[in-house]
C-alpha positions in Angstrom: -20.0 3.2 -5.6 -17.6 6.2 -5.2 -14.5 4.0 -5.5 -15.6 2.5 -8.8 -16.7 5.8 -10.2 -13.4 7.4 -9.2 -11.5 4.5 -10.8 -13.3 4.8 -14.1 -13.5 8.6 -14.3 -9.9 9.1 -13.4 -8.8 6.4 -15.9 -10.7 8.0 -18.7 -9.3 11.5 -17.9 -5.7 10.2 -17.4 -5.9 8.1 -20.6 -7.1 11.1 -22.6 -4.3 13.3 -21.1 -1.4 10.8 -21.6 -2.1 10.0 -25.2 0.8 9.5 -27.5 3.2 11.5 -25.2 3.7 8.5 -23.0 6.6 6.3 -24.0 5.3 3.2 -22.2 1.8 1.9 -22.4 -0.4 4.9 -21.8 -3.2 2.7 -20.6 -1.0 1.3 -17.8 0.0 4.8 -16.8 -3.6 5.9 -16.7 -4.6 2.7 -14.8 -1.9 3.5 -12.1 -3.2 7.1 -11.8 -6.8 5.9 -11.5 -5.8 3.3 -8.8 -4.0 6.0 -6.9 -7.0 8.4 -7.1 -9.3 5.6 -6.0 -7.1 4.7 -3.0 -6.9 8.4 -2.0 -10.7 8.6 -2.0 -11.2 5.4 0.0 -8.3 6.3 2.3 -9.9 9.6 3.2 -13.3 7.8 3.6 -11.8 5.7 6.3 -11.4 8.9 8.4 -14.6 10.5 7.3 -16.9 7.5 7.8 -15.0 5.6 10.5 -17.9 4.4 12.5 -19.8 3.1 9.4 -16.7 1.2 8.3 -16.1 -0.2 11.7 -19.6 -1.7 11.6 -18.4 -3.7 8.5 -16.2 -5.8 10.9 -17.7 -8.5 13.1 -18.1 -7.5 16.7 -15.4 -10.1 17.8 -12.7 -8.2 16.0 -10.7 -6.2 18.5 -9.9 -2.5 17.9 -12.3 -2.1 15.0 -12.0 1.7 14.9 -8.2 1.5 15.1 -8.2 -1.0 12.3 -10.3 1.3 10.1 -7.8 4.1 10.7 -4.9 1.8 10.0 -6.3 0.6 6.7 -7.0 4.2 5.8 -3.4 5.0 6.3 -2.3 2.0 4.2 -4.6 3.2 1.4 -3.3 6.8 1.5 0.3 5.6 1.6 -0.3 3.3 -1.4 -2.0 6.2 -3.2 1.1 8.4 -2.6 3.4 5.6 -3.8 1.4 5.2 -7.0 1.3 8.9 -7.7 5.0 9.1 -7.2 5.6 6.1 -9.4 2.8 6.7 -11.9 5.3 6.7 -14.8 6.9 3.5 -13.8 5.5 0.0 -13.1 5.8 -1.2 -9.6 5.0 -5.0 -9.6 5.8 -5.4 -5.9 3.2 -2.8 -5.0 0.7 -4.6 -7.2 1.2 -7.8 -5.2 1.0 -5.9 -1.9 -2.3 -4.2 -2.9 -3.7 -7.5 -4.2 -3.0 -9.0 -0.8 -4.5 -5.9 0.9 -7.7 -6.0 -1.2 -7.9 -9.8 -0.5 -7.6 -9.1 3.2 -10.5 -6.7 3.0 -12.8 -9.2 1.3 -14.1 -10.9 4.5 -15.2 -7.5 5.8 -17.2 -7.0 2.6 -18.8 -10.4 2.8 -19.6 -10.0 6.5 -21.2 -6.6 6.0 -23.3 -8.0 3.1 -24.4 -11.1 5.1 -25.1 -9.1 8.3 -26.5 -6.1 6.3 -24.4 -3.6 8.3 -22.0 -0.8 7.5 -21.5 2.0 5.1 -24.2 4.3 6.3 -27.2 2.1 5.7 -26.7 1.2 2.0 -29.0 -1.7 1.1 -27.9 -5.3 0.9 -27.6 -5.2 -3.0 -24.9 -2.5 -2.7 -23.1 -4.5 0.0 -23.1 -7.6 -2.2 -21.9 -5.5 -5.1 -18.8 -4.7 -3.1 -17.7 -8.4 -3.1 -17.0 -8.7 -6.8 -15.8 -5.1 -6.8 -12.9 -6.2 -4.6 -12.0 -8.8 -7.2 -12.0 -6.0 -9.8 -9.6 -4.0 -7.6 -7.3 -7.0 -7.2 -7.1 -7.5 -10.9 -6.7 -3.8 -11.6 -3.9 -3.5 -9.1 -2.0 -6.5 -10.5 -2.3 -5.3 -14.2 -1.8 -1.6 -13.6 1.4 -2.0 -11.6 2.8 -4.6 -14.0 2.7 -7.5 -11.5 0.7 -9.4 -14.1 0.8 -8.6 -17.8 -2.2 -9.0 -20.0 -1.9 -11.8 -22.5 -0.6 -10.7 -25.9 -2.4 -12.1 -28.9 -0.3 -14.7 -30.8 1.6 -13.3 -33.8 -0.3 -13.5 -37.1 0.9 -16.1 -39.5 0.9 -15.5 -43.2 
């Protein structure tokens, strides 16, 4: 739940702080800042809760602990890139993050089905993580400018 709360709280604070001072869409800038903060939190969690996260991977996956560390490094690097580029869209990074979040989805499904990982959270929380990954994919694509929200058609008189 911490990633979702981080995403929403950081977005709200960043959106309030950017206001009219932002030349581009202040919502997009706040969304990039929120995504960066969420990735920083989850990246650190990969080092703080390594064993619990390793349990989220099926036993046949080789080097589970190393894989958790590697994904933590990826998340921290993506967070740093987003913080540096918070004022500018980065569509390529959005596609990379969407692919990354998609690659993590099987681990979330496995942990929900097997009811393992993340420090003993119940199955409901583990199943909640599956649609949460879909939210993260969409957020990354829109926040970075990889996908633009549909504009309403112009009003006709």
